[in-house]
C-alpha positions in Angstrom: 113.5 99.9 81.5 110.6 97.6 82.5 106.9 97.3 82.8 105.2 97.2 86.2 101.5 96.6 87.2 99.9 98.4 90.2 96.1 98.1 90.9 95.0 97.6 87.3 97.4 100.3 86.0 100.4 99.8 83.8 103.6 101.7 84.6 106.9 102.2 82.8 109.9 102.2 85.1 113.2 103.4 83.5 115.2 102.9 86.7 114.9 106.5 88.0 111.3 107.4 87.2 108.0 105.6 87.1 105.1 106.8 85.1 101.7 105.4 84.1 101.0 104.4 80.5 97.7 105.8 79.4 94.9 103.2 79.2 93.8 104.6 75.8 97.3 104.4 74.4 97.2 100.7 75.2 93.6 100.3 73.8 94.7 101.8 70.5 97.2 99.0 70.1 94.8 96.0 70.5 96.0 93.5 67.9 93.5 90.7 67.5 92.0 89.8 64.1 88.9 91.8 65.0 90.9 94.9 65.5 94.0 94.8 63.2 94.7 93.8 59.6 97.6 91.4 59.8 99.0 92.2 56.4 99.0 96.0 56.5 99.1 96.4 60.3 96.3 99.0 59.8 93.6 99.3 62.4 90.2 97.9 61.6 88.6 100.5 63.9 88.8 104.3 64.3 90.0 105.2 67.8 88.5 108.7 67.5 85.0 107.0 67.4 85.5 105.4 70.9 83.5 107.7 73.1 83.6 105.5 76.3 86.1 106.4 78.9 88.6 103.6 78.6 89.7 101.8 81.8 91.5 98.5 82.4 89.5 95.7 84.0 92.1 93.0 84.1 95.9 92.7 83.7 98.4 89.8 83.4 102.1 90.3 83.0 104.7 87.6 82.0 108.3 87.9 80.9 107.3 88.5 77.2 103.7 89.6 77.1 101.2 91.9 78.7 97.6 90.8 78.5 94.9 93.4 79.0 91.1 93.3 79.2 89.4 96.7 78.8 86.1 97.9 80.2 84.6 98.1 76.6 85.2 94.3 76.2 88.4 94.6 74.1 91.2 92.2 74.9 94.8 92.3 73.6 98.1 90.5 74.1 101.0 92.9 73.6 104.7 92.1 73.3 106.7 93.7 76.1 109.6 94.3 73.7 107.4 96.3 71.3 106.1 98.5 74.1 109.6 99.3 75.3 110.7 99.9 71.8 108.1 102.6 71.3 109.0 104.4 74.5 112.7 104.3 73.7 112.1 105.8 70.3 114.1 103.0 68.7 114.7 103.5 65.0 116.5 100.9 63.0 118.2 103.6 60.9 119.4 105.9 63.7 120.6 102.8 65.5 123.2 102.4 62.8 126.2 104.5 63.9 127.9 106.6 61.2 131.5 105.7 60.7 133.8 108.6 60.1 136.3 108.1 57.2 138.9 109.9 55.2 141.4 109.2 52.4 142.7 106.2 54.4 139.5 104.3 53.7 140.4 101.1 51.7 137.1 99.3 51.3 134.7 100.8 48.8 131.8 98.8 50.1 131.4 96.7 46.9 128.5 94.3 46.5 127.9 92.2 43.5 124.5 92.6 41.9 122.5 89.4 41.3 119.0 88.5 40.0 116.4 89.3 42.7 119.1 91.0 44.7 116.6 93.4 46.2 115.0 90.6 48.3 118.2 89.0 49.5 120.0 89.4 52.8 123.0 90.7 50.9 120.9 93.8 50.1 120.2 94.3 53.8 124.0 94.2 54.4 124.6 96.7 51.6 122.0 99.1 53.0 123.5 98.9 56.5 126.9 99.8 55.0 125.2 102.6 53.1 124.1 104.1 56.4 127.4 103.5 58.1 129.6 105.1 55.4 127.2 107.1 53.3 127.8 105.2 50.1 127.9 101.7 48.5 128.9 100.4 45.1 127.1 97.7 43.3 129.1 95.7 40.7 127.8 94.1 37.5 124.6 96.0 37.3 123.0 95.6 33.8 123.7 98.6 31.6 121.0 98.2 28.9 117.6 99.9 28.6 118.1 102.6 31.3 118.3 99.9 34.0 119.0 102.5 36.6 115.3 103.2 36.7 114.5 99.5 37.3 117.1 99.5 40.1 115.9 102.6 41.8 112.2 101.6 41.6 113.0 98.2 43.0 114.3 99.9 46.2 111.7 102.7 46.3 110.7 105.4 43.9 112.6 107.7 41.6 112.5 111.4 42.6 111.9 113.2 39.4 113.4 116.7 38.9 113.7 119.2 36.1 116.6 117.1 34.8 114.1 114.3 34.2 113.3 111.0 35.7 117.0 110.2 35.1 119.8 112.2 33.5 122.8 111.3 31.3 126.1 112.6 32.5 128.4 113.1 29.5 130.1 115.9 27.8 127.8 117.8 25.5 127.6 121.3 23.8 125.8 124.2 25.6 125.3 122.4 28.9 123.1 123.9 31.6 125.3 122.3 34.3 129.1 121.8 34.5 128.4 118.1 35.2 127.8 117.8 31.4 131.4 118.8 30.5 134.8 117.2 30.8 135.9 119.8 33.3 136.9 118.7 36.8 134.2 119.0 39.5 135.2 120.0 43.0 133.5 118.3 45.9 129.9 119.4 46.2 126.4 118.3 47.1 123.7 118.0 44.4 120.7 120.3 44.2 121.2 122.4 47.3 118.7 124.8 45.9 115.8 122.4 46.2 113.2 122.1 49.0 113.6 119.3 50.0 117.1 118.4 48.7 117.2 115.0 47.1 118.4 112.6 49.7 120.2 109.8 47.7 121.9 110.0 44.4 122.5 107.0 42.1 125.2 107.1 39.4 125.4 104.1 37.0 128.5 103.8 34.8 127.5 102.8 31.2 130.8 103.5 29.4 134.2 104.8 30.6 136.9 104.7 28.0 138.9 107.7 29.2 142.1 107.6 31.4 140.9 110.4 33.7 137.4 111.1 35.0 137.9 109.5 38.4 135.0 109.8 40.8 135.7 111.4 44.1 133.9 111.3 47.5 134.3 113.2 50.7 132.6 112.5 54.0 130.9 115.7 55.0 130.2 114.2 58.5 133.9 113.6 59.1 134.8 117.1 57.9 132.1 118.9 60.0 133.1 116.9 63.1 136.7 118.1 62.5 135.5 121.6 62.1 133.5 121.4 65.3 136.4 120.2 67.3 139.2 122.4 65.9 137.3 125.5 64.8 134.2 125.9 67.0 133.5 129.5 66.0 133.5 128.5 62.3 131.3 125.5 63.0 128.9 127.6 65.0 128.3 130.3 62.3 127.9 127.7 59.5 125.2 126.0 61.6 123.4 129.2 62.3 123.4 131.4 59.1 121.0 130.5 56.3 122.3 131.2 52.8 120.4 131.3 49.5 121.1 128.5 47.1 120.0 129.2 43.5 119.8 127.5 40.1 118.7 129.2 36.9 118.4 128.0 33.4 116.1 129.0 30.5 113.0 127.3 31.8 113.2 127.3 35.6 114.4 129.2 38.7 115.0 127.2 41.9 115.9 128.7 45.3 116.1 127.6 48.9 117.6 129.0 52.1 119.5 126.7 54.5 122.5 126.5 56.7 125.6 124.9 55.2 125.7 122.5 58.2 122.2 121.5 59.3 121.7 120.0 62.7 118.8 117.9 64.0 116.7 118.8 67.0 119.3 117.3 69.4 122.1 119.4 67.9 123.6 116.4 66.0 124.7 116.3 62.3 121.9 116.1 59.9 122.9 117.5 56.5 125.5 119.5 54.6 124.9 121.7 51.6 128.0 122.8 49.7 128.2 124.2 46.2 130.1 127.5 46.2 129.1 128.3 42.6 125.4 128.4 43.7 125.4 130.0 47.2 124.6 133.6 48.1 125.3 134.8 51.6 122.8 137.3 53.1 123.9 140.9 53.9 125.1 141.0 57.5 127.3 143.2 59.7 130.9 143.3 58.3 132.4 141.6 61.3 129.9 138.8 61.1 130.5 138.4 57.3 134.3 138.4 58.0 133.8 135.4 60.3 131.4 133.7 57.9 133.8 134.0 54.9 136.6 132.7 57.0 134.5 129.7 58.1 133.4 129.0 54.5 136.9 129.2 53.2 138.1 126.8 56.0 135.4 124.2 55.3 136.1 124.4 51.6 139.8 123.9 52.3 138.9 120.8 54.3 136.5 119.4 51.7 139.1 119.9 48.9 142.0 118.4 50.9 143.5 115.1 49.8 143.3 114.0 53.4 139.6 113.6 53.2 139.0 112.6 49.6 138.9 109.1 48.0 139.2 108.6 44.3 138.2 105.6 42.2 137.3 104.8 38.6 133.7 103.6 37.9 133.7 100.9 35.3 130.8 99.8 33.1 128.2 98.1 35.3 129.3 99.9 38.5 126.5 101.6 40.3 127.3 104.1 43.0 124.6 104.9 45.6 125.5 107.8 47.9 123.9 109.9 50.6 123.6 113.4 49.1 122.9 114.9 52.6 126.1 113.5 54.0 128.7 113.1 51.2 130.2 115.5 48.7 131.1 114.1 45.3 133.2 115.3 42.4 135.2 114.2 39.4 138.7 114.6 38.0 139.1 116.1 34.5 139.3 113.9 31.4 139.9 114.2 27.7 136.7 113.6 25.8 138.7 112.9 22.7 140.0 109.6 24.3 136.6 108.1 24.1 133.2 108.1 25.8 132.5 108.6 29.6 128.8 108.0 30.1 127.1 107.8 33.4 123.4 107.8 34.2 122.0 109.3 37.3 118.8 109.6 39.3 117.6 110.4 42.8 115.6 108.6 45.4 114.5 109.6 48.9 115.4 108.1 52.3 112.0 106.4 52.7 113.1 104.2 49.8 116.2 102.7 51.6 114.7 102.9 55.0 111.6 101.0 54.0 113.7 98.4 52.1 116.0 97.9 55.1 113.2 97.5 57.6 111.4 95.1 55.3 114.5 92.9 54.9 115.3 93.0 58.6 111.8 91.7 59.3 112.0 89.1 56.5 115.2 87.6 57.7 114.4 88.1 61.4 117.6 90.1 62.0 118.0 91.3 65.6 
């Protein structure tokens, strides 16, 4: 892909096709001090107020820059790389390839927390790993004074829910969720009944004095790719049929409809929702429901298979950050009489980690 100039017009040539870049598109991107605030990168002008028909009076192209003088007197010097990046729809996050993993995964993506960790290159490396594997574990994170909120807000902003700004995961009487018991939890995604579903879950271990209570993770991306390749009919119906997810307690009713496997506009993996205690399949023809139930049983079998599950014990100070749109998490049972198992949890959205990663990439000039 390259830029070409022909008779005061700018063209984009991708090797097979050449098309003109609109003069006004270029005019909107003028970047001198008169036109752009350097700190915020916000325009100092409103392009909708420009009534003059914009034309290019003069052009100069070098290896790295395109210099343009417009008929309204504006001048700009644009980086060729930035122009090409916009036309290629480059995204720092989507550029990070997902790595499929199963029970053979040995590295738990551990990073040691330090003071001012959020501004260090090590945090950038941790976030890249988060997008590759769907999770990362930070060690030696302070456990006093609900530090999980400090951690989450230092990356982005906490997503508050009806469970509060954060929630305490421990066994308690009369719970409104099985998470607050010592029972085992099968692989599931959190809050599938919300619109939108929280993107990222953080779990911070405060105390863990029990012999059981191991944390479990399953890569929904790996499992759905397996389903697509080996059971295409099952994969197809789970990406097409929207089911109702529901949560009810004394003070709230939450519902949302979605596919169990959600694809993006290009037909690629985007999200899984799985919580068989909370899903309600719509009424369909018996033959279609037969296929749907077979498909749900198969994906449940895969999610619950030891082949795809990793188990590990979170110790005090360990903070697990996981992608709730990609991973399923669970817990083995434990005996509450042995001692206390106390985790704190909260949610943040993708713009938190995306914004931090892009900021650190720019700060350290990472190519």
